[in-house]
py3Dmol code that shows the C-alpha trace and the ligand (Angstrom):
import py3Dmol

protein = """\
ATOM      1  CA  MET A   1       0.000   0.000   0.000  1.00  0.00           C
ATOM      2  CA  VAL A   2       1.452   3.335  -1.055  1.00  0.00           C
ATOM      3  CA  SER A   3       0.472   6.165   1.254  1.00  0.00           C
ATOM      4  CA  ASP A   4      -0.402   9.717   0.259  1.00  0.00           C
ATOM      5  CA  TYR A   5       2.747  10.775   2.025  1.00  0.00           C
ATOM      6  CA  ALA A   6       4.890   8.391  -0.043  1.00  0.00           C
ATOM      7  CA  LYS A   7       3.198   9.628  -3.239  1.00  0.00           C
ATOM      8  CA  TRP A   8       3.867  13.226  -2.263  1.00  0.00           C
ATOM      9  CA  LEU A   9       7.466  12.413  -1.407  1.00  0.00           C
ATOM     10  CA  GLU A  10       8.069  11.011  -4.889  1.00  0.00           C
ATOM     11  CA  THR A  11       7.429  14.502  -6.262  1.00  0.00           C
ATOM     12  CA  GLN A  12      10.083  16.089  -4.034  1.00  0.00           C
ATOM     13  CA  PRO A  13      13.748  16.801  -4.878  1.00  0.00           C
ATOM     14  CA  PRO A  14      16.143  13.846  -4.281  1.00  0.00           C
ATOM     15  CA  ILE A  15      17.826  15.428  -1.259  1.00  0.00           C
ATOM     16  CA  HIS A  16      14.490  16.080   0.385  1.00  0.00           C
ATOM     17  CA  GLN A  17      13.488  12.475  -0.327  1.00  0.00           C
ATOM     18  CA  GLN A  18      16.744  11.252   1.186  1.00  0.00           C
ATOM     19  CA  ILE A  19      16.106  13.099   4.448  1.00  0.00           C
ATOM     20  CA  GLU A  20      12.406  12.354   4.693  1.00  0.00           C
ATOM     21  CA  SER A  21      12.982   8.639   4.125  1.00  0.00           C
ATOM     22  CA  LEU A  22      14.898   8.658   7.432  1.00  0.00           C
ATOM     23  CA  VAL A  23      12.130  10.416   9.367  1.00  0.00           C
ATOM     24  CA  ARG A  24      10.193   8.438  11.933  1.00  0.00           C
ATOM     25  CA  TYR A  25       7.266   8.986  14.283  1.00  0.00           C
ATOM     26  CA  ARG A  26       7.414   9.540  18.042  1.00  0.00           C
ATOM     27  CA  CYS A  27       4.415   8.797  20.265  1.00  0.00           C
ATOM     28  CA  TRP A  28       3.228  11.966  22.021  1.00  0.00           C
ATOM     29  CA  LYS A  29       2.356  10.014  25.168  1.00  0.00           C
ATOM     30  CA  CYS A  30       5.159   7.531  25.898  1.00  0.00           C
ATOM     31  CA  ASP A  31       7.834   9.048  23.597  1.00  0.00           C
ATOM     32  CA  LEU A  32       8.536   5.766  21.799  1.00  0.00           C
ATOM     33  CA  ILE A  33       9.973   6.392  18.358  1.00  0.00           C
ATOM     34  CA  GLY A  34       8.563   3.734  16.124  1.00  0.00           C
ATOM     35  CA  PRO A  35       7.419   3.520  12.544  1.00  0.00           C
ATOM     36  CA  SER A  36       8.841   5.327   9.582  1.00  0.00           C
ATOM     37  CA  CYS A  37       6.889   8.266   8.197  1.00  0.00           C
ATOM     38  CA  LEU A  38       6.717   6.239   4.986  1.00  0.00           C
ATOM     39  CA  ASP A  39       4.790   3.472   6.674  1.00  0.00           C
ATOM     40  CA  PRO A  40       1.546   5.053   7.939  1.00  0.00           C
ATOM     41  CA  PRO A  41      -0.503   1.831   8.176  1.00  0.00           C
ATOM     42  CA  ASN A  42       1.787   0.767  11.011  1.00  0.00           C
ATOM     43  CA  ARG A  43       1.538   3.995  12.925  1.00  0.00           C
ATOM     44  CA  GLN A  44      -2.098   3.748  13.854  1.00  0.00           C
ATOM     45  CA  ILE A  45      -1.352   2.318  17.307  1.00  0.00           C
ATOM     46  CA  CYS A  46       1.747   2.869  19.452  1.00  0.00           C
ATOM     47  CA  LEU A  47       3.460  -0.472  20.029  1.00  0.00           C
ATOM     48  CA  LYS A  48       4.211   0.439  23.648  1.00  0.00           C
ATOM     49  CA  CYS A  49       1.240   2.332  25.037  1.00  0.00           C
ATOM     50  CA  GLY A  50      -1.504   1.796  22.480  1.00  0.00           C
ATOM     51  CA  GLU A  51      -2.090   5.484  21.750  1.00  0.00           C
ATOM     52  CA  ARG A  52      -3.263   6.447  18.279  1.00  0.00           C
ATOM     53  CA  GLY A  53      -1.489   9.755  17.957  1.00  0.00           C
ATOM     54  CA  PRO A  54      -0.928  12.559  17.414  1.00  0.00           C
ATOM     55  CA  TRP A  55       2.569  11.723  16.260  1.00  0.00           C
ATOM     56  CA  ILE A  56       5.650  13.910  16.404  1.00  0.00           C
ATOM     57  CA  THR A  57       8.304  13.559  13.753  1.00  0.00           C
ATOM     58  CA  HIS A  58      11.823  12.493  14.648  1.00  0.00           C
ATOM     59  CA  PRO A  59      14.030  14.396  14.204  1.00  0.00           C
ATOM     60  CA  LEU A  60      12.209  17.680  14.633  1.00  0.00           C
ATOM     61  CA  PRO A  61      11.828  19.817  11.485  1.00  0.00           C
ATOM     62  CA  GLY A  62      14.692  22.176  12.413  1.00  0.00           C
ATOM     63  CA  ALA A  63      17.249  19.362  12.479  1.00  0.00           C
ATOM     64  CA  ARG A  64      15.900  17.950   9.208  1.00  0.00           C
ATOM     65  CA  VAL A  65      16.199  21.305   7.463  1.00  0.00           C
ATOM     66  CA  ILE A  66      19.809  21.630   8.617  1.00  0.00           C
ATOM     67  CA  ALA A  67      20.521  18.057   7.476  1.00  0.00           C
ATOM     68  CA  GLY A  68      19.140  18.893   4.029  1.00  0.00           C
ATOM     69  CA  GLN A  69      21.295  22.002   3.831  1.00  0.00           C
ATOM     70  CA  CYS A  70      24.281  19.890   4.877  1.00  0.00           C
ATOM     71  CA  PHE A  71      23.734  17.526   1.907  1.00  0.00           C
ATOM     72  CA  GLN A  72      23.315  20.491  -0.424  1.00  0.00           C
ATOM     73  CA  ALA A  73      26.516  22.153   0.814  1.00  0.00           C
ATOM     74  CA  GLN A  74      28.369  18.892   0.165  1.00  0.00           C
ATOM     75  CA  GLU A  75      27.051  18.836  -3.409  1.00  0.00           C
ATOM     76  CA  ARG A  76      28.446  22.356  -3.877  1.00  0.00           C
ATOM     77  CA  ASP A  77      31.747  21.135  -2.403  1.00  0.00           C
ATOM     78  CA  GLU A  78      31.541  23.626   0.479  1.00  0.00           C
ATOM     79  CA  GLY A  79      33.242  21.509   3.124  1.00  0.00           C
ATOM     80  CA  GLU A  80      33.472  24.255   5.749  1.00  0.00           C
ATOM     81  CA  LEU A  81      29.729  24.818   5.616  1.00  0.00           C
ATOM     82  CA  VAL A  82      29.100  21.052   5.735  1.00  0.00           C
ATOM     83  CA  VAL A  83      30.901  20.597   9.054  1.00  0.00           C
ATOM     84  CA  ILE A  84      29.404  23.765  10.564  1.00  0.00           C
ATOM     85  CA  LEU A  85      25.894  22.615   9.648  1.00  0.00           C
ATOM     86  CA  PHE A  86      26.524  19.066  10.837  1.00  0.00           C
ATOM     87  CA  CYS A  87      27.756  20.272  14.230  1.00  0.00           C
ATOM     88  CA  THR A  88      24.737  22.565  14.556  1.00  0.00           C
ATOM     89  CA  MET A  89      22.389  19.705  13.689  1.00  0.00           C
ATOM     90  CA  PHE A  90      23.999  17.515  16.352  1.00  0.00           C
ATOM     91  CA  GLU A  91      23.660  20.287  18.948  1.00  0.00           C
ATOM     92  CA  VAL A  92      19.968  20.761  18.114  1.00  0.00           C
ATOM     93  CA  MET A  93      19.289  17.045  18.492  1.00  0.00           C
ATOM     94  CA  LEU A  94      21.305  16.773  21.701  1.00  0.00           C
ATOM     95  CA  GLU A  95      19.421  19.667  23.286  1.00  0.00           C
ATOM     96  CA  ASP A  96      16.078  18.143  22.307  1.00  0.00           C
ATOM     97  CA  PHE A  97      17.135  14.835  23.882  1.00  0.00           C
ATOM     98  CA  LEU A  98      18.416  16.383  27.127  1.00  0.00           C
ATOM     99  CA  ASP A  99      15.412  18.664  27.519  1.00  0.00           C
ATOM    100  CA  ARG A 100      12.885  15.887  26.921  1.00  0.00           C
ATOM    101  CA  LEU A 101      14.765  13.591  29.294  1.00  0.00           C
ATOM    102  CA  MET A 102      14.544  16.261  32.006  1.00  0.00           C
ATOM    103  CA  ILE A 103      10.808  16.596  31.320  1.00  0.00           C
ATOM    104  CA  ARG A 104      10.435  12.835  31.848  1.00  0.00           C
ATOM    105  CA  LEU A 105      12.432  13.140  35.055  1.00  0.00           C
ATOM    106  CA  ARG A 106       9.970  15.833  36.149  1.00  0.00           C
ATOM    107  CA  VAL A 107      12.519  18.609  36.290  1.00  0.00           C
ATOM    108  CA  PRO A 108      10.556  21.901  36.492  1.00  0.00           C
ATOM    109  CA  LYS A 109      10.680  24.170  33.440  1.00  0.00           C
ATOM    110  CA  ASP A 110      12.639  26.945  35.167  1.00  0.00           C
ATOM    111  CA  THR A 111      15.201  24.443  36.403  1.00  0.00           C
ATOM    112  CA  ARG A 112      15.541  22.871  32.941  1.00  0.00           C
ATOM    113  CA  GLU A 113      16.205  26.274  31.446  1.00  0.00           C
ATOM    114  CA  PHE A 114      18.702  27.065  34.179  1.00  0.00           C
ATOM    115  CA  ILE A 115      20.543  23.772  33.663  1.00  0.00           C
ATOM    116  CA  LEU A 116      20.714  24.199  29.884  1.00  0.00           C
ATOM    117  CA  GLN A 117      22.062  27.716  30.385  1.00  0.00           C
ATOM    118  CA  LYS A 118      24.594  26.536  32.922  1.00  0.00           C
ATOM    119  CA  PHE A 119      25.721  23.736  30.596  1.00  0.00           C
ATOM    120  CA  SER A 120      25.615  25.915  27.508  1.00  0.00           C
ATOM    121  CA  GLY A 121      28.387  24.371  25.405  1.00  0.00           C
ATOM    122  CA  VAL A 122      27.887  21.142  23.486  1.00  0.00           C
ATOM    123  CA  LYS A 123      31.021  19.571  24.968  1.00  0.00           C
ATOM    124  CA  THR A 124      29.965  20.146  28.574  1.00  0.00           C
ATOM    125  CA  ARG A 125      26.444  18.990  27.753  1.00  0.00           C
ATOM    126  CA  LEU A 126      27.806  15.719  26.386  1.00  0.00           C
ATOM    127  CA  ASP A 127      30.641  15.170  28.868  1.00  0.00           C
ATOM    128  CA  ASP A 128      29.059  16.535  32.070  1.00  0.00           C
ATOM    129  CA  LEU A 129      25.278  16.986  31.789  1.00  0.00           C
ATOM    130  CA  PHE A 130      24.635  13.750  29.867  1.00  0.00           C
ATOM    131  CA  PRO A 131      26.220  11.435  32.484  1.00  0.00           C
ATOM    132  CA  GLY A 132      24.635  13.530  35.244  1.00  0.00           C
ATOM    133  CA  LEU A 133      21.152  12.832  33.880  1.00  0.00           C
ATOM    134  CA  VAL A 134      21.672   9.381  32.374  1.00  0.00           C
ATOM    135  CA  GLY A 135      23.965   7.868  35.002  1.00  0.00           C
ATOM    136  CA  GLU A 136      26.610   6.797  32.493  1.00  0.00           C
ATOM    137  CA  SER A 137      28.929   8.606  30.137  1.00  0.00           C
ATOM    138  CA  PHE A 138      27.976   8.864  26.479  1.00  0.00           C
ATOM    139  CA  LYS A 139      30.936   6.731  25.436  1.00  0.00           C
ATOM    140  CA  ARG A 140      30.171   4.049  28.009  1.00  0.00           C
ATOM    141  CA  ILE A 141      26.495   3.721  27.184  1.00  0.00           C
ATOM    142  CA  THR A 142      27.229   3.445  23.472  1.00  0.00           C
ATOM    143  CA  ARG A 143      30.268   1.183  23.951  1.00  0.00           C
ATOM    144  CA  ASP A 144      28.690  -2.096  22.853  1.00  0.00           C
ATOM    145  CA  THR A 145      26.378  -0.652  20.232  1.00  0.00           C
ATOM    146  CA  GLU A 146      26.633   0.305  16.579  1.00  0.00           C
ATOM    147  CA  PHE A 147      27.322   3.841  17.859  1.00  0.00           C
ATOM    148  CA  ALA A 148      30.533   2.872  19.673  1.00  0.00           C
ATOM    149  CA  ASP A 149      32.697   5.087  17.465  1.00  0.00           C
ATOM    150  CA  PHE A 150      30.193   7.941  17.167  1.00  0.00           C
ATOM    151  CA  TYR A 151      31.726  10.148  19.866  1.00  0.00           C
ATOM    152  CA  ASP A 152      35.203  10.008  18.386  1.00  0.00           C
ATOM    153  CA  ARG A 153      33.936  10.614  14.846  1.00  0.00           C
ATOM    154  CA  TRP A 154      31.824  13.575  16.021  1.00  0.00           C
ATOM    155  CA  HIS A 155      34.702  14.962  18.074  1.00  0.00           C
ATOM    156  CA  LYS A 156      37.098  14.893  15.109  1.00  0.00           C
ATOM    157  CA  ILE A 157      34.593  16.759  12.923  1.00  0.00           C
ATOM    158  CA  ARG A 158      33.920  19.300  15.666  1.00  0.00           C
ATOM    159  CA  THR A 159      37.646  19.859  16.243  1.00  0.00           C
ATOM    160  CA  GLU A 160      38.199  20.615  12.558  1.00  0.00           C
ATOM    161  CA  ARG A 161      35.176  22.939  12.562  1.00  0.00           C
ATOM    162  CA  ASN A 162      36.542  24.801  15.564  1.00  0.00           C
ATOM    163  CA  ASN A 163      39.994  25.053  14.032  1.00  0.00           C
ATOM    164  CA  PHE A 164      38.501  26.509  10.866  1.00  0.00           C
ATOM    165  CA  LEU A 165      36.409  29.040  12.772  1.00  0.00           C
ATOM    166  CA  HIS A 166      38.950  30.073  15.383  1.00  0.00           C
ATOM    167  CA  ASP A 167      42.418  29.331  14.009  1.00  0.00           C
ATOM    168  CA  GLU A 168      44.116  31.424  11.332  1.00  0.00           C
ATOM    169  CA  HIS A 169      45.477  28.289   9.648  1.00  0.00           C
ATOM    170  CA  GLY A 170      42.506  26.033  10.272  1.00  0.00           C
ATOM    171  CA  HIS A 171      40.829  24.364   7.321  1.00  0.00           C
ATOM    172  CA  VAL A 172      38.306  21.613   6.659  1.00  0.00           C
ATOM    173  CA  SER A 173      39.515  18.650   4.615  1.00  0.00           C
ATOM    174  CA  ALA A 174      37.351  17.012   1.950  1.00  0.00           C
ATOM    175  CA  GLY A 175      37.555  13.782   3.936  1.00  0.00           C
ATOM    176  CA  THR A 176      36.121  15.390   7.044  1.00  0.00           C
ATOM    177  CA  ALA A 177      33.278  17.007   5.112  1.00  0.00           C
ATOM    178  CA  LYS A 178      32.400  13.610   3.632  1.00  0.00           C
ATOM    179  CA  GLU A 179      32.634  12.064   7.096  1.00  0.00           C
ATOM    180  CA  ALA A 180      30.138  14.647   8.412  1.00  0.00           C
ATOM    181  CA  VAL A 181      27.650  13.820   5.638  1.00  0.00           C
ATOM    182  CA  ASP A 182      28.145  10.093   6.252  1.00  0.00           C
ATOM    183  CA  LEU A 183      27.367  10.638   9.942  1.00  0.00           C
ATOM    184  CA  ILE A 184      23.974  12.315   9.385  1.00  0.00           C
ATOM    185  CA  GLU A 185      21.987   9.082   9.142  1.00  0.00           C
ATOM    186  CA  PRO A 186      23.781   7.452  12.120  1.00  0.00           C
ATOM    187  CA  CYS A 187      23.068  10.663  14.057  1.00  0.00           C
ATOM    188  CA  PHE A 188      19.319  10.337  13.374  1.00  0.00           C
ATOM    189  CA  ARG A 189      19.436   6.681  14.486  1.00  0.00           C
ATOM    190  CA  LEU A 190      21.617   7.446  17.514  1.00  0.00           C
ATOM    191  CA  PHE A 191      19.072   9.855  18.954  1.00  0.00           C
ATOM    192  CA  GLU A 192      16.257   7.448  18.165  1.00  0.00           C
ATOM    193  CA  TRP A 193      18.125   4.752  20.103  1.00  0.00           C
ATOM    194  CA  LEU A 194      18.908   7.106  23.003  1.00  0.00           C
ATOM    195  CA  ASN A 195      15.272   8.187  23.069  1.00  0.00           C
ATOM    196  CA  ASN A 196      13.911   4.638  23.143  1.00  0.00           C
ATOM    197  CA  THR A 197      16.546   3.354  25.541  1.00  0.00           C
ATOM    198  CA  ILE A 198      16.687   6.212  28.036  1.00  0.00           C
ATOM    199  CA  ILE A 199      13.717   8.589  27.786  1.00  0.00           C
ATOM    200  CA  VAL A 200      11.055   5.915  27.282  1.00  0.00           C
ATOM    201  CA  GLU A 201      12.494   3.800  30.092  1.00  0.00           C
ATOM    202  CA  ALA A 202      12.723   6.831  32.393  1.00  0.00           C
ATOM    203  CA  GLN A 203       8.988   7.236  32.004  1.00  0.00           C
ATOM    204  CA  HIS A 204       8.497   3.519  32.503  1.00  0.00           C
ATOM    205  CA  ARG A 205      10.260   3.684  35.862  1.00  0.00           C
ATOM    206  CA  ARG A 206       8.273   6.744  36.858  1.00  0.00           C
ATOM    207  CA  VAL A 207       4.923   5.200  35.956  1.00  0.00           C
ATOM    208  CA  ASN A 208       5.622   1.944  37.765  1.00  0.00           C
TER     209      ASN A 208
END
"""
ligand_1 = """\
1
ZN
Zn 3.139 5.379 23.040
"""
view = py3Dmol.view(width=600, height=400)
view.addModel(protein, "pdb")
view.setStyle({"model": 0}, {"cartoon": {"style": "trace"}})
view.addModel(ligand_1, "xyz")
view.setStyle({"model": 1}, {"stick": {}})
view.zoomTo()
view.show()
């Protein structure tokens, strides 16, 4: 069965199709990220809590727009822009994850805002805030998963981005730009896995 969404998507530019084919649905109630946007017959009922929607797309539209621009910059061979956009996309998705995790942990809104301001940089959010909320470091929790090398790959891209932006002799290599583009899809899946492993389970513990 071909959905209206899938039919519409066929009319879109290839890059847009590439991004949208990665988009999935998150249950508004239990946060489980489940079916692909391309598979609407399966999204009628949440596999975990039985809700029937409304559904929230994963990633959020802002991150998807940046991902699309990242692909387009790579096609124009603008490596510096590719790594800047990739790092921004990662930061957007990390903030969404941390904020929603704090909501599940019943952290009041003012406190969430205070914490995100206090841990304002992406490095301190990943290295300090993440283990503080999750109970394990990012590298440790991903150690035995397909995302085991994600931190190091992200860190190398971010270092080159920072060197380009802040160092007179910094530049972005073609290899690093390609690496950033290659890491977009794993990044989408990483935050889906973190969501389903940590946020959904945090709610599960709270409910029971
Ligand atoms: Zn649900």
